[in-house]
N, C-alpha and C positions, 0 to 999 in steps of 0.2 A: 502495499501500499504505500505509496508516493505521496505525501502532503506538502513536499517541498521546503519542509522544514529546516531538515538536516541531516548529514551521514551519521554521525556519532551517536549512537543512543543517551548516553553519558552525559554526553555535553550539555551546558546549561544556557537557555534561550528565554527570550523577554515573554513575558506571556503575553502582555494584549498583542504586541505585535504579532505572536503566534495565532492570536485566535481572530485575529483581522486576517491572514492568511491563511487561514483553514474555512475562514466566511467564504473569501475570495474561491477558495477549492470546490465549493458544493457543500460542504460540510451543514447540517441541520441546525437551522438556527434554535431548535427548541434544547439541542443539546449545547450548542455554545452558552445558551441563554441560563443553562443550571450553573457555569462558573461562576457563582456567587456563595456570600455567606447564608447558609442554609438551604443551598442547593447540592444536586447530588457532585457537583463539581469542585465543591468547598475544600476539599484537601488539596486541591492546586493551590488556590489562592493562599492557603497555610502556607506552603511550601514557597510560595513566590513572595510570602509578605518583607521579608527582610531586605531583599534590593532587587523585587520584581522578575525574580527570572527563579527557572525552574528547570528541571531535567526533561528533554524531550521524551523520554522513554515515558515518562508517569503521564504527559498529556496526551501520547499517540495512543498510548493502552486506555486511558480515558477514553477518547473519542471512537476507536474499535470497539470497545464493549458496550458503548449507548446504542453507536450505529448499529450492530449488532443484535441487542437485546430489544430494539424498537422492532425488529425486521420478525423477531420471535414472536414478539407481541402480536404484531399485525398479522403474521403469520395465525395463531392462534384465535384472532380473532373472526377468522373468517371460518374457521370450522368449529368454535360454539357460538351460543348465542351473548353467554357471559362467562368473561375473563378478570378474574381479580389477581390482582401482583401481590403476591407476600414479599417479604425482605429478605 
């Protein structure tokens, strides 16, 4: 999955710039909008709180799991009348 962020997964990247790049690459705004305190991506904010930088691996994993999680939910919704999510 080429997000155009960087090659080295342990390198540190700027969170706001990376969110902007991901948005331009077509990552769902619902996923990126959860990178707020109290959202599903709050851990990314905590990591970036000191210097606005985080490991690219953490951002890529977050986006990957959220994208595929949404796909699984959408698939389940086509097969069942009611789908409840348990954390």
